[in-house]
N, C-alpha and C positions, 0 to 999 in steps of 0.2 A: 184694332189690329195693328201690327207693325209690319214693316218691310225691311229687308236687308240690302245694303248697298255694297257692291264689290267692283273692283277694276280687275279685269282678267285679260290674259293673252288670248290669241285666237283658238288655242286648244282648250281654253277654259281654266287654265291654271291661274290662281290668284297672283296679282302683282301687288296687292295690298290685302291686309286682313279685312274680311267683311265686317261690317258693323250695322247695328240695328238702328232704324229710324222709327220713332214712336209717334211723332206728331206732324212733322213738316209736310209729309205727303198729303195731308188733309187740306193744305193751302195750295196745292198744285192746281192750276186752272183745268177745268173739265171741258170747256167749250172754246178755248182759244189756244193758240200756239201749235207747234208742230211736234213737240216731244213730250213735255211733262204731262200733257193730257192723257198719255197712255200709261203713266205710272200710277198704280193703285194697289189696293189691298187684295185683289182677287187674282190678277194675272201677272206673270213676270214680264219685264220689259228689258230690252237690250239695245244699246246704241253703239255703233262702231266708231272708229276714229274719224271718219269723214263727217259723221253726225255730231260728234262731240262739241265742236264750236257752237252749233245751234242750241244744243242742250245747255251748254254753259251760259250762253247769252240769256236763255229763259230763266236759269237759276239766278243770274246776276240781276235780272229785272225784278225777280221776287225779293231779292235783297234790298232793292230800292224802296220797298214798302215795309222795311223792317220795323218801323215804329208800330205797325199794326200787328206784328208777330209777337207772341209771348217769348219769354226768356228761353224756354226749352226749344221752341221752333227756331229762334235765332241761332242757338248753339248748334243744332243739327244742320242747319243751312250752311253755317260757316265751315263746319267739318266737311260736308260734301264739296263745297267750293274749294277748300284747301286741298283735298285729295285730288280733285279734278285738275286743279291748277298744276300740281306736280307731274301729272301724266298727260297733259293736254297735247303735247307734241309727239307722243310716242305712236309709232305705226303699229297696226295690228292689235290694238287694244280695244277692249269692249267695256263700256260702263253698264253694269247690270243691276237691276232692281229685282229682287226676289220677293214675291208676295207670299204671305203665309197661306193664302188660298191657292197659290200657284203650285210650284214643284213640291 
């Protein structure tokens, strides 16, 4: 299954075009961390601007093990990090992961 990633304003209007993640979410920790553990294929997950730095730190930590990631996973992770980096200081934004099993 895949999930879709989007950055939205507080009304839910997209600030970036949503894009599909096919594999990197399978590498998100399930038993550790405060944020990525809640992103998966079944339920949607949303993080606000105050939570964004913590989420970004967890994504960057995942990047540090990039030799263990395959090429597709590395590409998806870089794209998420790039988009997050462009919006990390914006107020009232939400980082949203839409699961196929969710909405």
